[in-house]
N, CA, C and O of each residue as an XYZ file, in Angstrom:
836
protein
N      71.593    211.289     56.195
C      69.993    211.345     56.628
C      69.106    211.346     56.133
O      68.820    212.392     55.551
N      68.275    210.356     56.069
C      66.882    209.810     54.687
C      66.048    211.321     55.280
O      66.124    211.983     56.316
N      65.306    211.413     54.098
C      64.094    212.535     54.383
C      62.803    211.940     54.163
O      61.746    212.490     53.855
N      63.128    210.411     54.427
C      61.823    209.598     54.461
C      61.552    210.139     56.004
O      62.249    210.813     56.761
N      59.991    209.439     56.165
C      59.575    209.546     57.239
C      60.116    208.413     57.493
O      60.467    207.601     56.637
N      60.249    208.247     59.066
C      61.059    207.201     59.775
C      60.418    207.338     61.333
O      59.677    208.225     61.757
N      61.035    205.988     62.145
C      60.642    205.798     63.509
C      62.128    205.611     64.060
O      63.027    205.084     63.403
N      62.312    206.282     65.788
C      63.878    205.789     66.434
C      63.353    205.513     67.366
O      62.865    206.270     68.205
N      63.394    203.899     67.342
C      63.207    203.283     68.629
C      64.071    203.117     69.787
O      64.946    202.263     69.645
N      64.030    203.764     70.956
C      64.679    203.464     72.240
C      64.518    202.767     72.869
O      63.329    202.479     73.009
N      65.598    201.930     73.761
C      64.872    201.256     74.928
C      65.616    201.454     76.099
O      66.785    201.072     76.150
N      65.015    202.065     77.142
C      65.998    202.786     78.364
C      66.389    201.515     79.379
O      65.707    200.549     79.723
N      67.190    201.740     79.581
C      67.230    199.770     80.856
C      68.101    200.256     81.634
O      69.278    200.273     81.274
N      67.672    200.813     83.009
C      68.233    200.565     84.358
C      69.130    199.858     84.951
O      68.887    198.652     84.896
N      69.916    200.092     85.406
C      71.059    198.843     85.728
C      70.111    198.372     87.233
O      69.135    199.033     87.587
N      70.646    197.018     88.070
C      70.101    196.040     88.221
C      70.663    196.630     89.953
O      71.402    197.605     90.088
N      70.097    195.759     91.188
C      70.758    196.245     92.171
C      71.895    196.027     92.358
O      72.466    195.305     91.541
N      72.600    196.534     93.430
C      74.227    196.582     93.443
C      74.772    195.947     94.687
O      74.050    195.294     95.441
N      76.066    196.145     94.899
C      76.556    196.112     95.796
C      76.567    197.227     96.559
O      76.549    198.290     95.939
N      76.602    197.279     98.102
C      76.860    198.266     98.647
C      75.535    198.754     99.653
O      75.582    199.481    100.645
N      74.557    198.205     99.137
C      73.148    198.765    100.235
C      72.766    199.640     99.235
O      73.089    199.676     98.048
N      71.741    200.614    100.151
C      70.994    202.042     99.779
C      72.164    202.906    100.299
O      72.477    203.123    101.470
N      72.835    203.426     98.966
C      74.042    204.639     99.219
C      73.350    205.517     97.971
O      72.639    205.226     97.009
N      73.951    206.772     98.512
C      73.912    207.490     97.181
C      75.194    207.144     96.481
O      76.365    207.162     96.860
N      74.532    206.772     95.169
C      75.551    205.920     94.638
C      76.470    206.697     93.544
O      77.679    206.550     93.371
N      75.616    207.528     92.880
C      75.907    208.813     91.546
C      77.276    208.244     90.886
O      77.222    207.212     90.217
N      78.128    208.718     91.021
C      79.050    208.093     90.168
C      80.114    207.394     91.017
O      81.282    207.393     90.628
N      79.775    206.831     92.102
C      80.660    205.509     92.894
C      80.495    204.308     91.577
O      79.369    204.202     91.093
N      81.482    203.530     91.084
C      81.894    202.777     90.398
C      81.396    201.285     91.194
O      82.201    200.403     91.496
N      80.366    201.234     91.376
C      79.492    199.654     92.671
C      79.365    198.513     91.652
O      78.952    198.682     90.505
N      79.625    197.729     91.994
C      79.320    196.260     91.218
C      78.057    195.895     91.104
O      77.260    196.441     91.867
N      77.592    194.964     90.205
C      76.206    194.471     90.165
C      76.341    193.234     91.197
O      77.192    192.344     91.196
N      75.117    193.464     92.187
C      75.274    191.950     93.243
C      74.870    190.700     92.387
O      74.653    190.575     91.182
N      74.857    190.256     92.916
C      73.775    188.765     92.004
C      72.446    188.614     91.822
O      72.017    187.739     91.070
N      71.593    189.501     92.531
C      70.694    189.527     92.285
C      70.188    190.660     91.078
O      69.307    190.604     90.220
N      71.175    191.688     91.447
C      70.958    192.600     90.335
C      71.256    192.119     88.786
O      70.587    192.419     87.796
N      72.496    191.251     88.840
C      72.519    190.355     87.287
C      71.527    189.819     86.782
O      71.030    190.081     85.687
N      71.138    188.930     87.662
C      69.778    188.410     87.659
C      68.725    189.325     87.019
O      68.085    188.773     86.124
N      68.453    190.410     87.238
C      67.469    191.322     87.305
C      67.340    191.685     85.597
O      66.466    191.647     84.731
N      68.899    192.084     85.720
C      69.064    192.763     84.259
C      69.066    192.103     83.120
O      68.696    192.640     82.076
N      69.720    190.152     83.219
C      69.612    189.003     82.716
C      68.507    189.011     82.311
O      68.306    189.405     81.162
N      67.358    188.546     83.190
C      66.300    188.820     82.681
C      65.737    189.997     81.391
O      65.793    189.783     80.180
N      65.270    191.092     81.977
C      65.436    191.861     80.699
C      65.950    191.967     79.421
O      65.456    192.291     78.341
N      67.373    191.521     79.886
C      68.086    191.604     78.358
C      67.672    190.147     77.591
O      67.938    189.917     76.411
N      67.090    189.376     78.339
C      66.759    188.196     77.546
C      65.516    188.210     76.535
O      65.274    187.491     75.565
N      64.726    189.411     77.169
C      63.189    189.731     76.199
C      63.688    191.114     75.028
O      62.836    191.684     74.346
N      64.939    191.425     74.978
C      65.196    192.423     74.609
C      65.168    191.751     72.719
O      64.601    192.211     71.728
N      66.236    190.260     72.936
C      66.195    190.276     71.198
C      64.847    190.540     70.305
O      64.824    191.041     69.181
N      63.654    190.052     71.128
C      62.824    190.550     70.162
C      62.665    192.057     69.727
O      61.559    192.409     69.317
N      63.382    192.695     69.771
C      63.512    194.337     69.431
C      64.439    194.798     68.782
O      64.756    195.971     68.581
N      65.145    193.313     68.249
C      66.357    193.506     67.190
C      66.894    194.950     67.623
O      66.720    195.827     66.777
N      67.318    195.204     68.428
C      68.454    196.880     68.402
C      69.820    196.157     67.669
O      70.458    195.105     67.633
N      69.760    197.714     67.047
C      70.734    197.705     66.313
C      72.162    198.161     66.531
O      73.164    198.078     65.820
N      71.809    198.988     68.485
C      73.697    198.769     68.575
C      72.982    199.204     70.561
O      71.870    199.503     70.996
N      73.994    199.054     71.034
C      74.114    199.712     72.353
C      74.680    200.712     72.683
O      75.669    201.070     72.043
N      74.098    201.641     74.058
C      74.656    202.667     73.931
C      74.864    202.656     75.656
O      73.896    202.116     76.192
N      75.868    203.113     76.597
C      75.516    202.558     77.748
C      76.637    203.887     78.609
O      77.479    204.642     78.122
N      76.092    203.681     80.237
C      77.356    204.677     81.277
C      78.409    203.960     81.438
O      78.192    202.777     81.699
N      79.810    204.392     81.344
C      80.395    204.012     81.588
C      80.979    203.439     82.752
O      82.145    203.049     82.820
N      80.024    203.393     83.790
C      80.175    202.925     85.313
C      79.597    201.180     84.531
O      78.829    200.829     83.635
N      80.735    200.353     85.760
C      80.490    199.293     85.356
C      79.356    198.350     85.584
O      79.326    197.236     85.059
N      78.278    198.881     86.498
C      76.873    198.218     86.912
C      76.031    198.311     85.331
O      75.152    197.488     85.076
N      76.376    199.293     84.435
C      75.701    199.620     83.363
C      76.801    198.898     81.942
O      76.494    198.302     80.910
N      77.838    199.219     82.396
C      78.498    198.443     80.667
C      79.165    197.353     81.024
O      79.808    196.888     80.082
N      79.258    196.787     81.982
C      79.915    195.489     81.884
C      78.531    194.180     81.329
O      78.975    193.141     80.840
N      77.178    194.303     81.427
C      75.957    193.767     81.405
C      75.608    194.393     80.136
O      74.649    193.819     79.619
N      76.124    195.521     79.354
C      75.782    195.799     77.928
C      77.104    195.056     77.088
O      76.944    194.312     76.121
N      78.286    195.385     77.611
C      78.973    194.549     76.418
C      79.069    192.801     76.867
O      79.875    192.140     76.213
N      78.378    192.178     77.803
C      78.432    191.272     77.439
C      77.182    190.781     76.422
O      77.203    189.846     75.621
N      76.316    191.522     76.655
C      74.931    191.342     75.585
C      75.635    191.454     74.290
O      75.336    190.841     73.266
N      76.720    192.402     74.457
C      77.058    192.974     72.855
C      77.605    192.039     72.031
O      77.495    191.785     70.832
N      78.426    191.429     73.250
C      79.543    190.480     72.354
C      78.558    189.065     72.111
O      78.827    188.198     71.280
N      77.417    189.044     72.987
C      76.602    187.599     72.145
C      75.609    187.800     70.921
O      75.070    186.977     70.180
N      75.566    188.987     70.966
C      74.337    189.311     69.419
C      75.382    190.194     68.699
O      74.800    191.079     68.072
N      76.556    190.248     68.590
C      77.763    191.012     67.721
C      76.853    192.731     66.987
O      76.436    192.998     65.859
N      76.871    193.355     68.007
C      76.667    194.620     68.433
C      77.047    195.590     68.783
O      77.391    195.573     69.965
N      77.212    196.928     68.052
C      78.687    198.032     68.525
C      77.779    198.294     69.826
O      76.567    198.232     70.034
N      78.964    198.632     70.654
C      78.950    199.344     71.684
C      79.108    200.639     71.879
O      80.254    200.816     71.465
N      78.550    202.075     72.382
C      79.144    203.143     72.371
C      78.578    203.576     74.204
O      77.525    203.956     74.716
N      80.187    203.193     74.775
C      80.398    203.554     76.003
C      80.139    205.780     76.206
O      80.874    206.688     75.817
N      78.790    205.822     76.966
C      78.837    207.483     76.699
C      78.821    208.183     78.337
O      78.005    208.022     79.245
N      79.954    208.928     78.282
C      80.231    209.141     79.232
C      79.283    210.295     80.088
O      79.399    210.510     81.295
N      78.105    211.133     78.962
C      77.125    211.727     79.666
C      76.125    211.073     80.145
O      75.355    211.474     81.017
N      76.100    209.861     79.494
C      75.028    208.232     80.439
C      75.220    208.367     81.971
O      74.382    207.826     82.693
N      76.080    208.931     82.435
C      76.668    208.354     83.794
C      76.005    208.709     84.607
O      75.162    209.362     83.992
N      75.753    208.753     85.651
C      74.679    209.204     87.100
C      75.425    210.587     87.460
O      76.525    211.083     87.213
N      74.214    210.972     88.200
C      74.625    212.458     88.855
C      75.906    212.111     89.564
O      76.496    211.031     89.534
N      76.246    213.244     90.226
C      77.163    213.120     91.376
C      77.240    213.777     92.569
O      77.515    214.976     92.536
N      77.068    213.277     93.537
C      75.800    213.552     94.540
C      77.580    214.317     95.565
O      77.555    214.148     96.784
N      78.041    214.576     95.353
C      79.001    215.613     96.226
C      79.365    214.925     97.058
O      79.733    213.757     96.927
N      79.299    215.730     98.301
C      79.735    215.221     99.585
C      78.903    214.038    100.310
O      79.242    213.450    101.337
N      77.591    213.799     99.445
C      76.735    212.360     99.794
C      77.029    211.467     99.081
O      76.509    210.361     99.230
N      78.231    211.792     97.818
C      79.016    210.049     97.323
C      78.941    209.299     97.988
O      79.339    209.749     99.063
N      78.540    207.908     98.131
C      79.046    206.511     98.575
C      78.473    206.727    100.064
O      78.796    205.870    100.886
N      77.805    207.593    100.412
C      76.573    207.537    101.896
C      75.665    206.943    101.791
O      74.799    207.037    100.922
N      75.738    206.133    102.798
C      73.578    205.736    103.012
C      73.097    206.599    103.433
O      73.342    207.299    104.416
N      72.153    206.608    102.488
C      70.858    207.588    102.294
C      70.390    207.635    103.594
O      69.907    208.713    103.940
N      70.418    206.455    104.652
C      69.495    206.900    105.933
C      70.815    207.233    106.833
O      70.704    207.064    108.048
N      71.746    207.580    106.441
C      72.823    208.190    107.725
C      72.776    209.403    106.783
O      73.337    210.312    107.395
N      72.538    209.660    106.079
C      71.922    211.355    105.787
C      71.279    211.854    105.997
O      71.322    213.061    106.235
N      69.959    210.823    106.011
C      68.686    211.685    106.734
C      68.913    211.979    107.943
O      68.585    213.059    108.436
N      69.596    210.908    108.664
C      70.020    211.583    110.000
C      70.484    212.283    110.426
O      70.293    212.699    111.568
N      71.396    212.720    109.504
C      72.548    213.774    109.970
C      71.846    215.197    109.072
O      72.145    216.280    109.577
N      71.227    215.238    108.192
C      70.555    215.851    107.110
C      69.278    216.233    107.056
O      69.007    216.976    106.112
N      68.502    215.979    107.707
C      67.097    215.728    107.478
C      66.382    216.716    106.716
O      65.624    216.250    105.866
N      66.432    217.779    106.800
C      65.799    219.177    106.240
C      66.333    219.295    104.836
O      65.702    219.267    103.779
N      67.708    219.443    105.056
C      68.889    219.560    103.599
C      68.191    218.518    102.633
O      67.960    218.912    101.490
N      67.803    217.125    103.004
C      67.269    215.876    102.361
C      66.192    216.238    101.963
O      65.925    216.027    100.780
N      65.374    216.797    102.684
C      63.871    216.676    102.097
C      63.809    217.872    100.928
O      63.180    217.942     99.872
N      64.532    218.575    101.441
C      64.235    219.738    100.712
C      64.906    219.473     99.183
O      64.824    220.341     98.314
N      65.557    218.221     98.957
C      66.344    218.082     98.104
C      65.552    216.768     97.195
O      65.728    216.312     96.065
N      65.005    216.580     97.847
C      63.956    215.127     97.569
C      62.906    216.163     96.401
O      62.865    216.131     95.171
N      62.201    216.961     97.313
C      61.355    217.536     96.731
C      61.622    218.679     95.854
O      60.514    219.020     95.441
N      62.627    219.543     95.294
C      63.220    219.860     94.612
C      64.535    219.900     94.508
O      65.014    220.760     95.247
N      65.574    219.115     93.674
C      66.699    218.528     93.613
C      67.055    219.703     92.517
O      68.263    219.874     92.680
N      66.583    220.658     91.412
C      66.784    221.805     91.004
C      67.512    223.087     92.064
O      68.577    223.498     91.602
N      67.183    223.598     93.081
C      67.203    224.313     93.655
C      68.307    223.834     94.840
O      69.333    224.445     95.138
N      67.834    222.611     95.417
C      68.784    222.237     96.435
C      69.386    221.128     96.081
O      68.732    220.099     95.911
N      70.850    221.173     95.902
C      71.244    220.388     95.190
C      72.462    219.896     96.289
O      72.940    220.668     97.121
N      73.012    217.985     96.082
C      73.437    217.806     96.987
C      74.853    218.908     97.486
O      75.210    219.728     96.640
N      75.492    218.883     98.647
C      76.742    219.844     99.027
C      77.677    219.365     97.808
O      77.927    218.273     97.297
N      78.055    220.621     97.595
C      79.282    220.322     96.517
C      78.668    219.156     94.962
O      79.408    218.622     94.136
N      77.751    219.109     95.001
C      77.541    217.858     94.066
C      76.931    218.263     92.951
O      76.396    219.371     92.909
N      76.930    217.535     92.041
C      76.301    218.118     90.102
C      75.492    219.043     90.183
O      74.568    218.345     90.603
N      74.947    220.305     90.117
C      73.807    220.392     89.878
C      73.253    219.883     88.395
O      73.692    219.295     87.407
N      71.477    220.735     89.063
C      70.633    219.617     88.375
C      70.625    220.156     87.009
O      70.121    219.556     86.059
N      71.347    221.603     86.916
C      71.486    222.207     85.675
C      72.363    221.348     84.860
O      71.851    220.630     84.000
N      73.830    221.354     85.079
C      74.147    220.643     84.216
C      74.358    219.064     84.071
O      74.973    218.362     83.269
N      73.505    218.794     85.305
C      73.036    217.756     84.969
C      72.575    216.909     83.284
O      72.948    215.997     82.545
N      71.319    218.194     83.424
C      70.330    218.248     82.696
C      70.754    218.368     81.540
O      70.582    217.529     80.657
N      71.365    219.443     81.415
C      72.238    219.427     80.034
C      73.082    218.561     79.425
O      72.844    218.424     78.225
N      74.044    217.893     79.879
C      74.848    216.746     79.323
C      73.543    215.532     79.245
O      73.514    215.092     78.095
N      73.040    215.223     79.660
C      71.474    214.646     79.490
C      70.880    214.492     77.964
O      70.838    213.571     77.148
N      70.533    215.575     77.989
C      69.556    216.528     76.964
C      70.518    215.600     75.545
O      70.331    214.639     74.799
N      71.904    216.948     75.906
C      72.839    216.907     74.984
C      73.047    215.192     74.119
O      72.714    214.857     72.982
N      73.478    214.686     74.823
C      73.843    213.224     74.498
C      72.408    212.499     73.862
O      72.537    211.872     72.810
N      71.246    212.571     74.403
C      69.303    212.060     74.059
C      69.765    212.751     72.586
O      69.705    211.954     71.650
N      70.112    213.797     72.322
C      69.783    214.400     71.181
C      70.709    214.099     69.994
O      70.273    214.075     68.843
N      71.979    213.875     70.293
C      73.421    213.006     69.505
C      72.610    211.304     69.454
O      72.810    210.432     68.608
N      71.914    211.259     70.351
C      71.486    209.125     69.821
C      70.394    209.767     69.046
O      70.547    209.157     67.988
N      69.428    210.549     68.839
C      68.554    210.558     68.106
C      69.108    210.962     66.360
O      68.677    210.752     65.226
N      69.971    211.459     66.809
C      70.619    211.782     65.303
C      71.397    210.750     64.695
O      71.160    210.429     63.530
N      72.747    209.920     65.681
C      72.819    209.274     65.497
C      72.307    207.851     64.831
O      72.856    207.222     63.926
N      71.409    207.611     65.360
C      70.678    206.381     65.439
C      69.428    206.536     64.623
O      68.554    205.692     64.817
N      69.224    207.403     63.814
C      67.622    207.615     63.220
C      67.586    207.010     62.706
O      68.526    206.572     62.044
N      66.206    206.542     62.714
C      65.636    205.196     61.868
C      65.942    204.063     62.527
O      65.519    203.100     61.887
N      66.538    203.717     63.611
C      67.282    202.767     64.050
C      66.393    202.058     65.426
O      65.295    202.539     65.704
N      66.912    200.983     66.182
C      66.372    200.878     67.582
C      67.772    200.598     67.929
O      68.663    200.134     67.217
N      67.799    201.009     69.299
C      69.307    201.253     70.411
C      68.360    201.046     71.748
O      67.289    201.527     72.117
N      69.427    199.952     72.364
C      69.431    199.816     73.788
C      70.090    201.158     74.939
O      70.998    201.909     74.584
N      69.686    201.206     75.772
C      70.601    202.565     76.633
C      70.187    201.785     77.701
O      69.050    201.496     78.071
N      72.063    201.273     78.459
C      71.687    200.761     79.865
C      72.415    202.024     80.248
O      73.348    202.627     79.719
N      71.459    202.306     81.695
C      72.009    203.874     82.375
C      71.138    204.011     83.757
O      70.689    203.053     84.387
N      71.007    205.221     84.059
C      71.136    205.465     85.447
C      69.177    205.518     85.666
O      68.256    205.368     84.863
N      69.231    205.842     87.347
C      67.532    206.347     87.195
C      67.398    207.591     87.234
O      66.280    208.104     87.290
N      68.595    208.344     87.212
C      68.658    209.862     87.420
C      68.401    210.045     85.659
O      67.448    210.764     85.359
N      68.982    209.600     84.827
C      69.262    209.500     84.001
C      68.443    209.596     82.954
O      68.403    210.460     82.078
N      67.545    208.281     83.170
C      66.299    208.217     82.802
C      65.010    208.963     82.888
O      64.073    209.160     82.114
N      65.321    209.324     84.184
C      63.680    210.395     84.870
C      64.058    211.539     83.986
O      63.113    212.259     83.663
N      65.662    211.979     83.358
C      65.674    213.056     82.787
C      65.014    213.189     81.439
O      64.478    214.116     80.831
N      65.331    211.510     81.124
C      64.844    211.856     79.538
C      63.306    211.524     79.347
O      62.608    211.907     78.408
N      62.937    210.792     80.344
C      61.507    211.054     80.445
C      60.589    212.183     80.500
O      59.416    212.277     80.138
N      61.470    213.107     81.091
C      60.979    214.462     81.313
C      61.145    215.771     80.161
O      60.719    216.925     80.117
N      61.918    215.002     79.360
C      62.485    215.778     78.122
C      61.371    215.622     76.959
O      60.757    216.494     76.342
N      61.311    213.944     76.855
C      59.970    213.232     76.095
C      58.741    214.079     76.362
O      58.152    214.815     75.570
N      58.468    213.826     77.645
C      56.870    214.266     77.973
C      56.801    216.055     78.259
O      55.702    216.609     78.296
N      57.700    216.602     78.391
C      57.744    217.869     78.497
C      57.838    218.094     80.052
O      57.721    219.244     80.474
N      57.964    217.454     80.587
C      57.557    217.900     82.030
C      58.822    218.507     82.737
O      59.841    218.100     82.178
N      59.072    219.323     83.753
C      59.524    220.181     84.520
C      60.316    219.247     85.407
O      59.988    218.079     85.618
N      61.588    219.961     86.009
C      62.162    218.667     86.485
C      62.318    218.328     88.227
O      62.965    217.481     88.844
N      61.488    219.316     88.607
C      61.039    219.363     90.052
C      60.503    218.300     90.575
O      61.021    217.673     91.499
N      59.592    218.054     90.115
C      58.708    216.872     90.494
C      59.796    215.347     90.026
O      59.831    214.766     91.110
N      60.502    214.615     89.193
C      61.622    214.234     88.449
C      61.209    212.985     89.772
O      60.586    211.978     89.436
N      61.666    213.208     91.382
C      61.261    212.067     92.108
C      60.297    211.712     92.150
O      60.312    210.801     92.978
N      58.835    211.894     91.561
C      57.485    211.551     91.668
C      57.632    210.253     90.297
O      56.846    209.309     90.222
N      58.520    210.425     89.543
C      58.868    209.173     88.675
C      59.735    208.084     89.236
O      60.915    208.094     89.585
N      58.650    206.967     89.222
C      59.064    205.657     89.726
C      59.738    205.101     88.924
O      59.148    204.909     87.861
N      61.531    204.472     89.002
C      62.339    203.877     87.775
C      62.750    202.693     89.244
O      62.968    203.031     90.407
N      62.747    201.611     88.798
C      63.259    200.592     89.868
C      64.372    200.287     89.437
O      64.857    200.999     88.558
N      65.072    199.189     89.908
C      66.179    198.957     89.225
C      65.506    197.619     88.432
O      64.420    197.084     88.655
N      66.873    197.155     87.096
C      66.006    196.873     85.780
C      64.513    197.489     85.111
O      63.863    196.801     84.323
N      64.237    198.345     85.374
C      63.232    199.192     84.664
C      63.542    199.624     83.566
O      64.304    200.549     83.282
N      62.731    198.705     82.683
C      62.614    199.443     81.096
C      61.916    200.079     80.472
O      60.813    199.632     80.158
N      62.190    200.922     80.212
C      60.949    202.200     78.701
C      61.632    201.830     77.680
O      62.751    201.348     77.503
N      60.375    202.277     76.748
C      60.293    202.256     75.338
C      59.615    203.584     74.772
O      58.433    203.873     74.956
N      60.757    204.535     73.884
C      60.413    205.604     73.556
C      60.543    205.542     72.051
O      61.507    205.066     71.452
N      59.325    206.144     71.438
C      59.641    206.122     69.659
C      59.526    207.140     69.599
O      58.746    207.821     70.265
N      60.599    207.658     68.431
C      60.329    209.081     67.481
C      60.185    209.058     66.723
O      60.924    208.286     66.112
N      59.179    209.783     65.917
C      58.835    209.116     64.946
C      59.162    210.649     63.944
O      58.745    211.690     64.451
N      59.709    210.731     62.908
C      60.719    211.813     62.009
C      59.571    212.059     60.431
O      59.312    211.192     59.596
N      59.242    213.027     60.443
C      58.814    213.282     58.952
C      59.401    214.903     58.753
O      59.646    215.867     59.477
N      59.452    214.582     57.427
C      60.076    215.857     56.883
C      59.349    217.303     56.567
O      58.671    217.616     55.588
N      59.683    218.008     57.615
C      59.496    219.388     57.444
C      58.178    219.535     58.437
O      57.143    220.195     58.347
N      58.661    218.675     59.360
C      57.345    218.617     60.579
C      58.739    218.183     62.271
O      59.783    217.533     62.334
N      58.170    218.741     62.990
C      58.530    218.623     64.734
C      58.951    217.333     64.895
O      58.211    216.643     64.193
N      59.860    216.557     65.528
C      60.220    215.353     65.200
C      58.638    214.986     66.642
O      58.355    215.873     67.447
N      57.929    213.702     66.645
C      56.715    213.480     67.606
C      57.447    211.968     68.385
O      57.604    210.839     67.921
N      57.697    212.403     69.394
C      58.247    211.561     70.454
C      56.877    210.989     71.096
O      55.794    211.573     71.081
N      57.220    209.422     71.797
C      55.856    209.207     72.334
C      56.595    208.190     73.264
O      57.636    207.656     72.881
N      56.003    207.905     74.594
C      56.262    206.821     75.451
C      55.458    205.836     75.206
O      54.233    205.951     75.226
N      56.150    204.656     74.923
C      55.385    203.581     74.695
C      54.872    202.724     75.835
O      53.747    202.256     76.016
N      55.987    202.634     76.565
C      55.689    202.245     77.602
C      56.718    202.219     78.832
O      57.918    202.265     78.565
N      56.253    202.140     80.325
C      57.610    202.557     81.472
C      57.249    201.620     82.637
O      56.223    201.609     83.317
N      58.460    200.751     82.709
C      58.559    199.587     83.535
C      57.685    198.617     82.902
O      57.091    197.684     83.442
N      57.686    198.919     81.846
C      56.767    197.297     81.225
C      57.963    196.285     80.534
O      59.167    196.084     80.694
N      56.887    195.791     79.685
C      57.811    194.785     78.952
C      57.409    194.833     77.264
O      56.564    195.612     76.823
N      58.092    193.959     76.503
C      57.890    194.310     75.485
C      56.389    193.819     74.620
O      56.089    194.031     73.445
N      55.653    193.129     75.649
C      54.080    192.767     75.407
C      53.282    193.808     75.703
O      52.069    193.727     75.507
N      54.042    195.272     76.378
C      52.860    196.139     76.650
C      52.787    196.673     75.513
O      51.907    197.501     75.277
């Protein structure tokens, strides 16, 4: 690790639309739909300008399959990190959102408003989810210090990383819009003897932003 001032750049890319419709996808290993593949490819086509040094990915197919293809094309190292997987929705896992809204309207309404206090039944708690995401984020900043890294992951993971960077509480995470193929850029500036200085360069934007 160098003691010289440097910057670590991280591009967070959510996967594209998936087969199976609007479900609580979580750890369900859905494939990208043709539309989803096109969405991701369009964004990846712009990322060569960022000159990433490496790619980190969730191990779920909707993330790791385009990550593997991108790395093969550009001769980049790939790290598939289990901690970058989406939250597990317990009894709601794989169920249509509309069906759960009909069956458990009060419970799902509480979940949307405050996921930490009202997790899905038998699902991963927000505290556990946050702990693993923050841990892998810190690992990335250590291992990729001074480099540029592309991270292919999920909406919930991206929201938690943004909350960590911006110092937000996790209660209003649903207020952050993270659509399919959403691209965000975070820069973290390192200086000897000083705390790291993170900056959100853009969210749901492009390299021109």
